[in-house]
N, C-alpha and C positions, 0 to 999 in steps of 0.2 A: 422380255420387254417388247412393246409394240414397235412398229416399223422404225428402223434407224437409218438415217440418210446415208452415212458413210462411216464405216468403222475405223477409218484413220483419225477421226475426231472422237475422242473418248468420253466427252462430257457434253451435256446440253441442258438448256433451261427452256421451259415452255413460257411463251409470252402471250397473254390475252389482251387483245386490242378492243376497247369499247367505243362504239360510235355514239356520239352525244348530241348531234345536231338535227337528227331526224331526216338525214339524207343518205342515200346509197353513195358510197365513195369508191372511186375507181382510180387505181395507181396513185394513191394518196401517200404523201411523204410524212411519216410519223417520227417524231424526235424522241429518242430514248437516251436515258442516262444509265450506263451500264457500269456497275461496280467491278473493280478488278478482282479476279479470282486467281489464286496461286496456280491453277491448272492452265491459265491463259498465258500466251506470250506477253512479255512486259509491254510491248508496243501494240498489243491487240491484233496483230497481223493474222492470227489464226481464226478470228471470228468469221462465222458464216451464218446467214439467216435463210431459213427454209420455210416454205408454207406447208400447210397440212397435207398437200398432195406430193410433197417431196421436191418442189421446184425451188431452185436457188433464187433469192431475192437480191435486187440491187441495193447497195447501201453506200454511205459515205461517212467517214469518221471526221467530224468537224474539229474536235479537240480531244486530247488525251493526256493523262498524267498518271502517276503511280496509283492514284486512288480510284479514278473512274474515267470513262470516255463518253463523250456526247456523240451520238450516232444517229443519222437519218436513214430510215429504211423505207423503201417504196413497197407499199402493201397493195397487191393486185385488186382486192375487193374487201370492203368493210360494209356489211349490210346495215341498212337503216335501223338505228336504235338497237342494234344487236352487236355481236362480237365476231372477231376473226382470230384465229389461232396461228401463231408462227412459232418456230423454234430457233434458238440461238445455239449453235454448235461451237465448241472450242476444245482445247486439249490436243493440239497437233503441233508439235515443236518444229516441224519441218515445213509447214505451209507458209506461203507468202501472202501479203495483203492483196485483196481484190476490191478495196475501197475505190469507188468510181462516182464522182460527182456528176459527170455528164450523163451517165446512165440513170442516176437516181432522180435528178430534178428535171423539170420542164426546160430549164436553161441553167447552165452552170459554166462559168468561165473563171479560171484562175489566172488568166493573162500570162500563162507560162507554157502554153501549148495545147490547152483544152480546145480552143478555137483559133482559127486564123481570122484576119480582118475580113476576108471574103465570105465568111460564114454570116456576116452581118449585111444589112442593106443600109447604105448611107444615103440620106436625103438632106440636101442643103436647102434651107428655107430662107436664110439671110440674104440680103442684097448688098452688103458691104464687106470688104476684106475677104472676098470669096477667092477660091473655094475653101472647103474644109480640108483638114489634114489629120484624119484619125489614123493612129498607128498603135500596134501592140508591141511592146518591148518584152519579149519572153525572158530575157536575162534579169531585168528588174522586176518583172511581173506587174507591169503597169499598162493601162490603156491611156494613151495620150491624145489630146486634141492640140495639135501644133499650130492651128490657125486661130486668128482673132475674128473669124466670121461672125457677123451679127446682123440683126434686123434693124435697118436704119429708118426710123419713123416712129418716134415716141416709144421705142422699145416695146412694141406690142405683139411680138412673136418671138420664136426661138431662132437661133442661128443655124444649128445643124443637129440632126438626130441620127443615131446609129441604132437601127432597129433589129430586133431578134427574130421576128416572125412568129413569136409566141402569142397566141390569142386565147385567153381564158376568161371565163365569167367571174370566177372568184379566185383571188391570187394573193400572194405575198411576194414583194420585190425587196431584195436586200442589195444595197450598193454602198460603196465607200468612196469619198471624194476628197481630194486636196486641191482647192481652187487655184492656188499659186498666184494667178492673176486675179485682179478684182473682177467684178461683173458676175455673170449668172450661170448656174448649172443646175441639173436636176434630172428628173425622169418623166417621160410621157407615157401614158397608158390609155387603153381604149382609143388608140390612135387610128382614126379613120383617114384623116388627111391633114394637110398643113393648117387648114381652117376649121378642123373639127376633131378635138381630142381633149382629154384631161391631162393635167400635169401638176407635179409638185416641183417648185423651184425656189431658189434663193438668190439674192444678190449681195455681194460684199463690196461696200463702199463705191457704188456707182449708180448710174441711172438704170431704172427698170421698173415698169409699172407704177410710175409716179414718184419714185424715190429721187432724192437729190444726188449730187455727185459724191456725197459722203454717206449716203443712206444705206441701211440694211433692211432687208425684207425677206420674209419667208411666206410662201403663198401656195395654196391649192386652188386651181382655177380650171374653168372650162373655156378653151379656145373655141369661140363660136363663129369666127370668120377669120380671114387671113390677117385682119388688122384690128380685131376686137376680141375681148375676152370678158368672161363673167367671173369675178372673184367669189369663190366659195368660202374661203377663210384665209386670213392673213394676220401676221404680227410683225413686229420690228426686231424679232430675235436675231441673233448673230450666228454666223458660221465661221469657224476659224479659216483664215486664208493660208496659214502656214503649216497646219497639221491635218491629219486625216480624220474626217467625221463620218460616222456610220449612220445610214438611214434605212428605215423599213417603211414601205408603203403597202397597206393592205386594202383590198377591195372585196367586200362580200355583200351581195345584194346591193342595196343603194348606199351602203356605208363605206366611206373612205377614211382611213386612219393613217397618220404619219407619225413615226417615232424618230427622234434624233438621239443617238447614243443611248438607246434603250428607254428614253422618256417620251411619252406621248405628247405631241405638240399640236396636233389637229385631229378633230373628229367631225366629219361633215356628212350630210345626207344629200344625194343628188341622183337623179335617174335619167338624165338626158342621154347618156351613152351606156351601152351594155356589153360591147365587145370591140376589139380592135388590137392593134399591135402594141408592143411594149419596147421602149428603147431609151437610152441615155441621151441627154442633150446638153449643149453649151450655147451660150450667147455672149460673144465678146470676151471669152475666157481663154485667152492665149496660154498654151502650155498647161492646161488643166490636166490633172492626174486622177484617173479612176483606179482604185486599188481593189485587190481581190478579197473575198470572192464576190462575184456578181451572180446572184441566184434569183431565179423565178420558180415558184412552186405553187401548187394548189393550196387553197386556204379556205377553211370553213370555221364557223363559230357556233357553239364552242367546239374546240378541237377534240379529237379522240384522246382518251386516257388509256393507261396500260397497267398491267400487273405482271411482274416477273416472278415465276414460281420457283420452287426449289430445284436444286441440281439433280440431274439423273446421270448415271454412269452406264456405259455399254457393258453388257454381260451376256 
C-alpha cells in the first residue's frame, strides 16, 4: 500500500475536497459528516486527519452520536476549482482525542478556558452606566456583561464591544445569546472605529433605533458616525429574552446574511467597508449571557464539497 502515516492506526479513508467558488482557499475549515465505523472508538477519539504530505491537520468535533460525528477540519490549501486530498485515520483503541477548536478556527471560545478575558480587547462606547463589566465564567461556560452600559442619545450607537482582533474579508460568525435583560445585543464586524463599522443587533422590549419602550427590532446596519447609522435591513422580529438564541452572520464579497436559529432573516448587499475587527456587543443589556461556542471562520460561497472513499487497511 502507498505511504501510511502511522501504523498504530489500522484503518483510513481518503477524502477528496472539491473547491467550488473559483478561489484558492488557504487554511479553510471544511465541515464533514463522518459515519461511525466499528473500527472507530465509540466517541471518535481516535480520528486523525492527515494531508497528502503526511502532515497532521487540526480539527474539532462539533457533535457526535452513535451514528455519526460532525467534524470541522482545517485544510491548508484547496486550489481554485480543483481538489485537495486528505486522509482520515482511525482504528487505534488506545489513542486520545486531539479535537481542538482554537487551533481549527480563526476564533473559537467555549467560555470554559479556551480564552481568558484578556485575550479580548474591550472598548466602551456608551456614555451612561459606565464602565462595562465583561467576565467569563468558566464553570458555567458563559460570557457575561454585568454592566448596563449604554449610549445615551436616542440609542444611536452600542454600549460596549469585546473585540477578537480577527480581521477577515470573507467570514462566518456563530454566536449564541440569552439577553436576560431587555435592550440590545449583537455582533459588530468590519469594525474600524466606534463611528465606522457594520453590525447586526436586536432589541427586546425597549428603545433602540426608533423603537418604543415595548418595541422589538432586528437590524443590519452601517454605523457611519458616532451618532448616526444607515439601516441596511430591519424587521420587527423578536428574540427570546429568557432562552438562548443562535445566530450566524456571513459576509462574502458585498453580501451580508444573518440567520436566526438556522433560518435566514436578512440578506443585504453593501460595499462601504471591506475589513475590520469582529466582536460581540451590548447596549443597556445588564447581565446578558453569551453562550458557547463563539466561532469565527473563513467563509466562501459556494462552499467546498467532499467525497469520502472506501476504507483501506494497513498491511
